[in-house]
C-alpha positions in Angstrom: 134.0 80.7 144.6 133.4 84.3 143.5 136.3 84.5 140.5 134.2 81.4 139.2 131.0 83.0 139.6 132.3 86.1 137.6 134.3 83.6 134.9 131.3 82.1 134.2 128.8 85.1 134.2 131.1 86.5 131.2 130.7 83.0 129.5 126.9 83.6 129.6 127.2 87.1 128.6 129.0 85.8 125.3 126.7 85.1 122.5 127.6 83.2 119.6 128.6 85.7 116.4 126.8 85.1 112.9 128.5 86.8 110.4 126.0 88.8 108.7 127.6 88.5 105.0 125.6 85.3 104.0 122.7 84.9 102.0 120.8 86.5 98.9 121.0 86.1 95.0 123.4 87.9 92.8 121.6 88.7 89.5 124.2 89.4 86.6 123.6 90.3 82.9 124.8 88.1 79.9 125.3 90.2 76.5 124.9 86.5 74.9 123.4 83.2 75.5 126.0 81.1 77.3 126.2 78.5 74.6 128.6 75.9 77.2 129.5 75.4 80.7 132.3 73.4 79.4 135.5 75.7 79.9 137.1 72.9 77.0 134.2 74.3 74.6 134.9 77.3 74.8 136.6 79.5 72.0 137.7 83.4 71.8 136.1 83.6 68.5 132.8 81.9 69.6 130.2 85.4 70.3 129.1 84.1 73.9 133.0 84.0 74.8 132.7 86.4 77.8 129.3 85.3 78.9 130.4 81.5 79.1 133.5 82.3 80.3 132.4 84.4 83.4 129.9 81.6 84.6 132.7 78.7 83.8 135.2 80.4 86.1 132.4 80.2 89.3 132.2 76.5 88.6 135.8 75.0 87.7 139.3 76.2 88.6 142.8 75.8 87.6 145.9 75.5 88.9 146.2 79.9 89.2 144.0 82.7 89.2 144.5 86.2 88.4 144.5 88.4 92.4 141.6 90.4 92.8 141.7 93.7 90.8 145.4 92.9 89.6 146.1 90.9 86.8 148.8 89.2 89.1 148.7 85.4 90.0 148.1 83.8 93.1 147.8 80.1 94.0 144.5 78.3 93.3 144.0 74.6 93.7 147.8 74.8 93.6 149.4 76.2 96.6 152.6 76.5 95.7 155.2 75.4 93.0 158.8 75.3 92.0 160.6 75.9 88.9 163.8 74.5 87.4 166.6 76.2 87.2 166.6 76.2 83.5 163.1 77.8 83.7 161.5 74.4 81.7 160.1 72.2 84.4 156.8 73.6 86.7 155.7 71.4 89.5 152.7 71.8 90.9 151.8 71.3 94.3 148.3 70.7 95.4 146.0 71.4 97.9 144.6 68.1 100.0 141.7 68.0 100.6 140.1 69.6 97.6 136.5 67.7 96.4 134.4 68.0 93.4 130.7 68.9 93.6 129.0 66.5 95.4 125.1 65.8 95.2 124.9 65.0 91.6 124.6 61.1 89.6 128.7 61.8 88.7 129.6 60.3 91.7 128.7 56.9 93.5 125.5 57.9 96.0 126.3 61.6 94.9 129.4 61.4 97.3 132.3 63.6 95.5 136.1 62.3 95.6 139.2 64.6 96.2 140.7 66.3 93.5 144.1 64.4 92.4 146.9 65.3 90.1 145.2 62.6 87.3 142.4 65.1 86.9 144.7 67.1 85.8 146.5 65.0 83.3 143.3 63.5 81.8 142.1 66.9 81.6 144.3 68.6 79.4 144.6 65.4 77.5 140.7 66.0 77.1 141.2 70.0 75.8 144.0 68.9 73.7 142.5 66.0 71.7 143.0 66.6 67.7 139.7 67.2 66.0 137.9 67.0 70.0 135.8 69.8 71.4 137.4 72.7 70.6 141.0 71.6 70.3 143.4 74.4 72.0 146.3 71.8 71.7 147.9 74.4 69.2 147.5 77.0 71.9 149.0 74.4 74.6 152.3 73.5 72.2 153.2 76.7 70.1 152.0 79.8 72.3 152.2 78.3 75.9 155.1 75.9 74.8 153.9 73.5 76.7 156.1 70.1 75.8 154.2 67.7 78.6 152.7 66.9 81.3 152.2 64.1 84.2 151.1 63.5 87.5 153.9 62.7 90.3 152.1 60.9 93.0 148.8 62.6 94.6 149.2 65.8 94.5 151.9 66.9 92.2 151.2 67.9 89.0 154.5 68.2 86.6 154.6 70.5 83.8 157.7 70.6 81.2 157.9 73.6 78.6 159.8 73.1 75.2 161.6 76.3 76.0 161.7 78.5 78.9 158.2 80.9 79.1 157.6 83.4 82.2 154.1 84.5 80.8 153.2 80.4 80.8 152.0 81.2 84.6 149.8 83.9 83.2 148.2 82.2 80.9 146.8 79.5 83.5 143.7 80.9 84.5 142.1 80.2 80.6 139.3 78.4 80.7 141.6 75.7 78.8 143.5 74.9 81.4 140.9 73.9 84.4 140.5 70.3 85.8 137.4 68.3 85.0 136.4 65.1 86.6 136.7 62.5 84.0 133.1 60.5 85.2 131.1 63.0 83.3 132.9 61.9 80.1 132.9 58.4 81.2 128.7 58.5 82.0 127.7 61.1 79.4 129.5 61.6 76.7 131.7 64.5 75.8 129.3 66.1 74.0 127.1 66.0 76.9 129.4 67.3 79.4 127.8 71.1 79.7 124.7 69.6 80.7 126.3 67.6 83.7 129.2 70.1 84.8 130.6 69.2 87.9 133.9 71.4 89.1 135.6 72.0 92.0 134.8 75.6 92.1 132.9 78.1 94.6 129.7 77.3 92.8 127.8 74.5 91.6 125.2 73.9 88.5 121.5 74.9 89.7 119.6 74.8 86.3 120.6 75.6 82.7 117.6 77.2 80.8 117.3 81.2 79.4 119.0 81.6 82.7 122.0 80.5 84.1 121.2 79.8 88.2 124.4 78.6 90.0 123.9 78.1 94.1 126.8 77.9 96.6 129.2 75.1 97.3 129.0 74.8 100.7 132.0 72.5 101.2 134.1 74.8 99.2 137.6 74.1 100.7 138.2 78.0 101.1 134.7 78.5 102.7 131.1 79.1 102.0 130.7 81.6 99.4 128.8 84.2 100.9 125.6 84.4 98.3 123.8 81.5 98.1 122.5 82.0 94.4 124.0 83.5 91.1 121.6 84.2 88.5 122.6 85.1 84.7 120.5 86.4 82.7 120.1 87.3 79.1 119.8 91.4 78.7 120.2 93.0 75.5 122.5 96.4 75.1 119.5 98.0 74.6 118.1 96.8 77.9 121.3 97.3 80.3 119.8 100.8 82.1 116.5 99.8 82.5 117.3 96.7 84.3 120.3 98.5 86.3 117.9 101.5 87.3 115.2 98.8 88.4 117.6 96.7 90.3 117.4 93.9 88.6 121.1 93.6 87.7 123.4 94.0 90.4 126.3 95.3 88.2 126.8 95.6 84.4 130.1 96.9 82.3 129.1 99.9 81.4 128.2 100.6 77.1 130.5 103.3 76.3 127.6 105.3 74.3 126.0 105.0 78.2 128.5 106.3 80.0 127.0 109.4 81.4 123.6 108.3 81.9 125.4 105.8 84.4 127.7 108.5 86.2 125.3 109.1 88.9 125.9 105.9 90.0 128.6 104.3 91.9 131.3 103.2 88.9 134.4 101.5 89.3 136.6 102.3 86.4 139.5 100.1 85.5 141.9 101.0 82.6 142.4 98.2 80.0 145.2 96.1 79.4 145.8 98.2 76.2 147.8 101.2 74.6 146.6 103.6 72.0 149.9 105.3 70.4 151.4 107.4 67.6 154.2 105.1 66.6 157.0 106.7 64.9 159.8 105.0 62.2 162.8 104.9 63.8 164.3 104.2 60.2 163.2 106.8 58.4 164.2 110.9 58.4 163.6 112.8 60.5 162.4 110.1 63.3 165.7 107.9 62.9 166.8 110.9 65.1 166.3 110.3 69.0 166.2 114.1 69.8 163.6 114.8 67.3 161.5 111.6 68.4 161.7 113.4 72.1 161.1 116.8 70.6 157.7 115.2 68.7 156.9 113.9 72.5 157.4 117.4 74.4 155.4 118.5 71.8 152.2 116.8 72.1 149.8 116.7 75.1 146.7 114.2 74.6 146.1 114.6 77.6 144.7 118.5 77.4 141.7 117.4 75.4 140.9 113.4 76.7 138.8 114.6 79.3 136.6 116.6 76.8 137.0 114.0 74.0 136.7 110.8 76.3 134.6 112.4 79.4 135.8 109.9 81.9 136.2 106.7 79.3 140.1 107.1 78.9 143.3 107.9 80.9 146.1 109.6 80.0 149.0 107.1 79.2 152.3 107.6 80.8 153.8 103.6 80.3 154.2 101.5 77.9 153.1 98.8 80.6 149.6 99.1 82.1 148.6 99.5 85.8 147.8 96.5 87.7 150.3 94.2 85.1 153.3 92.2 86.6 156.0 94.1 86.7 154.2 97.7 86.1 156.7 100.5 87.5 154.8 103.8 88.9 156.2 106.5 86.3 155.8 110.3 86.7 155.0 111.7 82.7 158.3 112.0 81.0 157.6 114.1 78.3 155.4 116.8 80.1 154.3 119.5 77.3 157.3 121.9 77.1 157.3 123.8 73.6 160.7 125.5 74.6 162.5 122.3 75.2 160.6 120.8 72.1 162.0 123.6 70.2 165.4 123.3 71.2 165.8 119.6 70.6 164.7 120.4 67.1 167.2 123.2 66.7 170.0 120.8 68.0 169.0 118.1 65.7 169.6 120.8 62.9 165.7 121.4 61.8 166.0 125.2 61.8 163.9 126.4 58.9 160.0 127.7 58.4 158.2 125.4 58.6 160.8 123.0 60.3 159.7 119.9 58.3 156.5 118.4 57.0 155.3 114.9 58.6 152.7 112.5 57.0 150.3 110.9 59.6 148.7 108.1 58.7 145.8 107.4 60.6 143.1 105.3 61.2 139.2 106.4 60.5 137.9 106.5 64.4 135.9 110.2 64.6 137.9 110.1 68.4 141.3 109.5 66.9 139.9 112.3 63.9 139.1 114.6 67.1 142.8 114.2 68.3 144.6 114.7 65.1 143.8 118.2 64.8 144.9 118.8 68.1 148.0 117.3 67.4 148.3 119.5 64.3 147.8 122.7 66.3 150.1 121.8 69.2 152.9 121.2 66.1 151.9 124.0 64.4 153.4 125.5 68.1 157.0 124.2 67.2 157.4 124.6 63.6 156.2 121.3 61.7 153.6 120.9 59.5 151.1 117.9 59.9 149.8 116.6 56.8 147.2 113.7 58.0 146.4 110.4 55.7 143.0 109.1 56.4 142.9 105.0 55.9 141.0 101.8 57.0 142.1 99.6 59.4 143.7 97.1 56.8 145.3 99.5 54.7 146.8 101.2 58.0 148.1 98.3 59.4 149.5 97.0 55.5 151.1 100.2 55.6 152.7 100.1 58.9 154.1 96.5 58.4 155.7 97.5 55.3 157.1 100.3 56.7 155.6 103.0 54.5 155.1 105.5 57.2 156.3 108.3 59.0 154.0 108.9 62.3 151.3 106.7 62.7 148.0 106.0 64.9 147.8 102.3 66.1 147.2 100.5 69.5 147.3 97.4 71.0 145.2 94.6 73.5 147.3 92.1 75.6 145.8 88.6 75.1 147.1 87.8 78.8 149.0 89.9 81.7 152.7 89.6 80.9 155.5 92.6 80.0 156.4 90.1 76.9 153.0 90.8 75.3 153.6 95.3 75.2 157.8 95.3 75.2 158.1 92.8 72.0 156.7 95.2 69.9 160.3 96.8 70.6 162.7 94.0 69.9 164.4 94.4 66.9 163.7 90.7 65.4 159.8 91.9 65.1 160.4 94.6 62.7 157.2 95.0 60.4 154.8 91.8 60.3 155.9 90.8 64.1 154.3 94.0 65.5 157.8 96.6 65.7 155.7 98.9 63.6 158.5 101.6 64.7 161.0 99.3 62.9 162.9 100.4 66.1 166.4 98.9 67.6 168.3 98.7 69.9 170.8 96.3 70.9 170.6 97.0 74.9 166.3 96.8 74.9 166.9 93.3 72.4 168.8 92.2 75.5 167.1 92.8 78.2 163.7 91.6 76.6 165.8 88.0 75.8 167.1 88.2 79.2 163.3 88.3 80.6 162.0 85.8 78.7 164.3 83.1 79.6 164.6 83.9 83.6 162.3 82.0 85.3 162.5 84.0 89.0 159.5 87.0 88.5 161.5 89.4 90.3 164.6 89.3 87.9 162.8 89.7 85.2 160.7 92.5 86.2 164.3 94.2 86.6 164.7 93.6 82.9 161.4 94.2 81.8 161.5 97.5 83.8 165.4 98.4 82.5 163.9 97.9 78.7 161.1 99.8 79.2 162.9 102.4 80.9 165.1 102.7 77.4 162.3 102.4 75.6 160.6 105.6 77.1 164.1 107.4 76.7 164.3 106.9 73.4 160.8 108.3 72.6 160.1 105.2 70.2 155.7 106.1 71.0 154.1 109.2 71.8 152.0 107.7 74.4 147.8 108.5 74.5 145.8 106.9 76.2 143.8 104.0 77.4 140.4 103.2 77.5 138.5 102.6 80.4 136.1 99.6 81.5 133.7 101.3 83.6 131.3 98.8 85.8 127.7 100.4 87.2 127.4 98.8 90.6 124.6 98.5 92.7 124.9 100.6 96.4 124.1 97.2 98.2 126.8 95.4 96.9 130.3 94.8 98.2 133.7 92.8 97.8 133.2 93.6 93.9 136.8 94.4 92.5 137.5 93.4 88.7 141.1 93.7 87.0 142.3 94.3 83.6 141.6 91.1 81.9 137.7 91.7 82.8 134.8 90.7 85.1 134.8 87.4 83.4 137.7 86.2 85.3 136.7 87.6 89.1 135.7 85.1 91.1 132.9 85.8 93.5 132.9 83.4 96.7 134.0 87.1 98.5 131.0 89.2 97.0 128.1 90.0 99.6 125.4 91.5 99.6 124.5 94.4 102.1 122.1 93.3 104.9 119.4 95.6 104.1 119.0 94.6 100.1 119.6 90.7 101.1 116.5 88.8 99.6 117.6 85.9 102.4 120.4 85.4 105.2 122.3 82.1 105.3 123.9 80.9 108.3 127.4 79.1 107.0 127.0 75.4 108.1 130.6 75.5 109.9 128.7 78.5 112.2 125.9 77.1 112.6 128.0 73.8 113.9 129.3 76.3 116.6 126.7 78.0 117.0 124.9 74.6 118.2 128.1 73.8 120.3 128.1 77.3 122.1 124.4 76.6 122.9 125.5 73.3 124.1 128.2 75.0 126.3 125.5 78.0 127.1 123.5 75.6 128.8 126.0 73.4 130.7 127.2 77.0 131.7 123.7 78.0 132.9 123.1 74.9 134.7 126.5 75.2 136.7 125.6 78.9 137.5 122.4 77.7 139.0 124.2 75.0 140.9 126.5 77.4 142.3 123.9 80.2 143.5 121.8 77.5 145.3 125.0 76.2 146.6 125.8 79.8 147.7 122.6 80.4 149.2 122.4 77.7 151.3 126.2 78.2 152.7 124.9 81.9 154.1 122.2 80.4 155.4 123.7 77.6 157.3 
């Protein structure tokens, strides 16, 4: 009896726990008005691209997404996938219990239905219809190398490629691959889809005026989002700092010219998916000699003045592939500044005169680059090389690089999607000139590694090949790696769980972002937690009744 009493007492002491993360409204700025909530109408050439993608990615979903804080791929509506041995057929296995947003007039009585493979078929058909919307048919066919797609039952979606393309998976988070219900077009027409946007994502559209308001999807398949609403409001760049200081926005991308003003706040710095470099024309003397290229790398150190010039807005690059990218390999600086080593290499290469030689640097007119160039001039003088600098507008510079009319040149590269081929294909000999290989570099081993990697469907094996290619490229000293600029996010202290990656905040899913209790406007008890609480209260009442009965019985027993 005593044991039973103890157990009942412990049960009554065990109160239901309410999570302290739910509720509140996120307030986020848009630099441009959101023009459309149709994921298949968003166009990279439109000014509102970033703003529209940021909103659309909370409402709609695709097969996969980028992992928080990185550019790695993780499952989304596809819980897994298989790839055929020849790398041509991808079979995506869809989640079983994903529903479209309900509470709207799209579905009968406002009750939604399950999302199935046929929805992906109709969505991709919709996105690629020639002459309709902002058709991405060319992108599907020529860039993603997609040949066809079909449903294989309710929960299997099969995609066939025209040729192996491992980077295909890393394009799939783009909005054009999102799934939408065909009922919207059937009821309102394609041109009116944006006004009746319905998806499977963590947030639903509540209202669309000058401010776009999203509300949490309580039936979201991953579980309820933490915040109750998200407000996207237009904020002019000149008003961004004031809005942040007043606390009327929860985070923002820091404008480059305002960086120092925001350093007193919490700043999340994320290197961009880019590389700024000095390229050497490997087909022209003296840079046809690898020892000379290595000597140049040992002579120059952009890191010496990087902080002084950029003031935290850039990081020194020590690899071709940026951090966070799939296949990225942590590396030390292969070419720390070493004057004596540089001189020795130049001596061995036969350049012993004074000056050893004169080289022309064709550079962009960027004021930032000009500052570095003057540092490079002095650093090269220390090893006996005279640097002459010619400044060109970007169009003329690109024309000179593509034509091979350079010795040394400044350039940069930004990736469109996070896969190694976006950077390393610049070193394949088939891409000389207009193809992106402005250094006119050729190494048969690099060509072979890249060709094999581009056909390899196993991501682990592909990464091994890409890393081997990068190893050789760095050893061959084709470029002087300069820097990567940093995107800085000023984040209010009360915001938790915000983790942007190199693809930008617009690809961050916000269902796991939450607002600290002391700043949260309201607190919400999630539907499932409320149900558990009600069950706990019922059990608590039953337990209390049993305990009371036991106490009465014990008292009676002792008195007897």
